N, C-alpha and C positions, 0 to 999 in steps of 0.2 A: 303582550302588545297585540298578538293576535286577535284577542277578544276586543281591544280598543278599535282596532282598524276595522273589525266587523260592525261595530257599533257605528262608526262614523259613516260606513257604507250604507248601512240601514236608514240612518238619518238623511242622507243625500237621497236616497230612494224615495222616502216619505215626502221629502220637500218636492221632488220632480211631480209625485202624484197628488200632492194637495191642490185642488182646485181653487182654494180661496186665496192662494198668494199670487201677486202679480208675477208675470213673467220674468222681468229684470230682477225681481227678489229672488226667485228661484234660482236664476244663473248666479247671483252673488253668493247665496247660501251654498249652493252645490259646488261652486268654485271653491269656496273656503274648506268644505268637507273634503274635497278631491285633493287640495293642497295639503291638508293635515295628513290624509291617507299616503300620498307621495312622500312627504317628509318622514312619516313613521316607518314606511318600507325602506326608504334610503338609510334612515338611522340604524334600522335592524340589520340591514346588509353590512354596513359599515362596523357595527359592533360585532357581527359575526366574524367578519374578515380580521378584525383586530384580535379577537379570540383565537382564531386559527393561526394567525400570524405569531402570536404569543406562543402557543403551543409548538408550533414548528420551530421556533427560535430556542425554546427549552429543550427540544429533541436535539438541535444542532449543538447546543452548548454541551449537553450530556455526551453527545458522541465525540466532540472534540476533546473533551477530559479524557475520555476513554482511549481515544486515539493517540494522544499525548504518551500515555503510559505504554501502549503498544510500540509505538516509534522509539522511545528511549530504550525498551528492551531489544528491539531490532538493531538499534544503533550499537548497543554493546556486542550483539552477536556478529554484525558486519565487520566492525573493526577487528574483532577476534578472528573472522575468517580471513580478512586482508592479510593479517599477520601471517596466518598458517599458509596462504597461498604464496606470500613472499618467500617464506622459508622453503617452501616446495620448489619454487624457482631456483632458489640458491643450490639446493642439493641436486636437482636434475641437471643444472648447468655444470655442476662439478662432475657428475657422473659421465658428462659427454665432453669433458675437457679434451681439446684436440692436440695435446702435447705429445711428442714422441716418447715411447716407452713409459707413458704415464700408468701408475698403478693406484688403485684405490687404497686409501688410508682407512685402516679399520676404525680409528677413533672417530674419524669424521663421519663415517657411515653409521656408527653407533649414536652419535650426537643427533643426526638428522633421520634416523631411521623412522621415527614416527610420521615424518612427513613423506616418506616413500610410501608408506602403507595407508596412510589415513585417507578418507574422503570426506571433503568439507563441502557441504551444501546449505545454502541459506534456507531457513525455515521461517518465513516471514509470519507475524501475528496479523493475519489479513482477515480473520473471520468477522470482526467489527466493521471494517470497510465493506467487505462484501455484502453484509447484511444490510448496512445502510443504503448501499448503491442498488441492491435488488428490491428494496422497498420504494425506490425512487425519490428518495429525500436529499440526495447530493445537491440537487438544485436549489435546496433550501439554504445553503451556505451562502450568505450574501456577499461574502468577500470573494469576488471572481478570482483573485490571484490566488487566494488560499485553496479555493475549489479546484483550479486548474493545476496547481501544484500536487495536490493530494492525487487527483486522476492520474497526472504524469507519472508520480512515483510508483502507484500501483498497477497501472496498466501499460507503462513503457519500461521504466528503469528496473524494477524488480524483475519482471519477465525477462529482460536482456541480461540480468545477472544469472538467473536460473538457467538460461539457455547456454551461456558460457560455462558454468559450472558443471552442468550434466554432460556436456561434451567432453570437458576435461575428465570427469570421472569415468566416462566410457573408455577413454584412451588408457587411463590408469588400470582399468580392468584387465585390459590386454596385458599390462605388465604382470599383475597378479596371477593371471593364467600361466604365463611363461614361467614365473618363479615357481608356482606350485608344481608345474610338470617337470622342471629340472632341478629342484633343490633336493640334495642328497645328504645324509648324515654320514660322518666318518666313525671309524671305531672308536676314536678317542672322545666322542660327544660333541665334536664340533660339526660344522657343515660346510658346504661349498658355496655359501651365499655370495662371497666377493667373487668367486670365479663366474658365478652366474650373471652377476651384475656386470662384469667385465667382458661378457661375450658380445659379439657383434649384433646378435639379434637383440639383446637387451638394450645395447647402445642405441640402435634405431628406434626402439620403443621409446626411451628416455629422452632421445632428441626431440619427440614430438610433445615431450611434457616440461621442457625446460623454459618455455616462452608462457609467462602468465601476465604479460602486460595487458592484454584485452580483458581478462578477468579483473586485475587490479583497477583499470581505468573505469570500468562499469561499477565496480564496487565504490570506488571514490564518487562517481556521480550520484549514485544513490545515497551514499552518506551525507554529501552536501545538500542534496535535496531534502533529506530527512531532517537535518539541522535547520534548515530554512523554515520548513513547515512547523517544527517545535517553536521557533521564534514568532512565527506568524500568530500560532494558537495562543501564546503567552500575551502577545499584543491584542488579541481578540478579548482576552479574560481581563486585561488592563482597562478597557474602555469603560 
C-alpha cells in the first residue's frame, strides 16, 4: 500500500508541474489524487488498528483462560485454609475456656493437635496476573467489571488475607517458642505437654489466637470474588 500511495503522490506532483494543463483541471486531478491518498492512509491505519485489536484480544482470551485455572486452584486452597482456621479457632477457644477448675482433655488435644502447631498461609497463583499487569495489558480487558474485579482480588483482597494470616502466624510463633522452651520428657516416655498448655503464660498466648473471625471474613470475601470472576470469565467465553 505504501508503494501505491507513493505512486499517487508522484502523479499529483506531475500534474501540478504540467504547464499544458489548465489550472482548474490541475486542481481537480490533484484533489482526486489527494483524496485517494487520504483514503488509503485512513484504510491502512484502520486495518492496522483492527489487527492490533485482534492480537490484543487474543492475548486477553489466553490470559483469562489461564487465569481461570489459577483461580480454580486458589479456590480449593482458600477453602481448605478457611477450614483450617475454623479448626484453629475451635481448639484455641477450648484452650482458653474460662470455666473454674477446667482441665484439658487429652483426647481433645490429640484430635486438634495439628491445628495447634500448623501454620496456614495462602500461596496465590499470582504469577500470570503479575506478568500480564507488568506488561501493561490489563487495560486490554474490555469488560470493565471483570477487569476491576480481577484488580480488586489481586491488589486488595488477597493482600488483606496475607496480612491477617502473617500476623496470626507471628502470634503462633510465640506459642511454639514457649512450648519448645518448657516441654520436658518424663521417665515413662510421656511429656508435660498438657501442663505447659495449662500454664498461665500459654493461656495468655492462646487467648490471642482464639479469634479467627477477621481471617475467616477476609478469606470469605476473597472466595466470593474468585467465584464471581470465574463466572465472568465463563460468560466471556460464551459470547
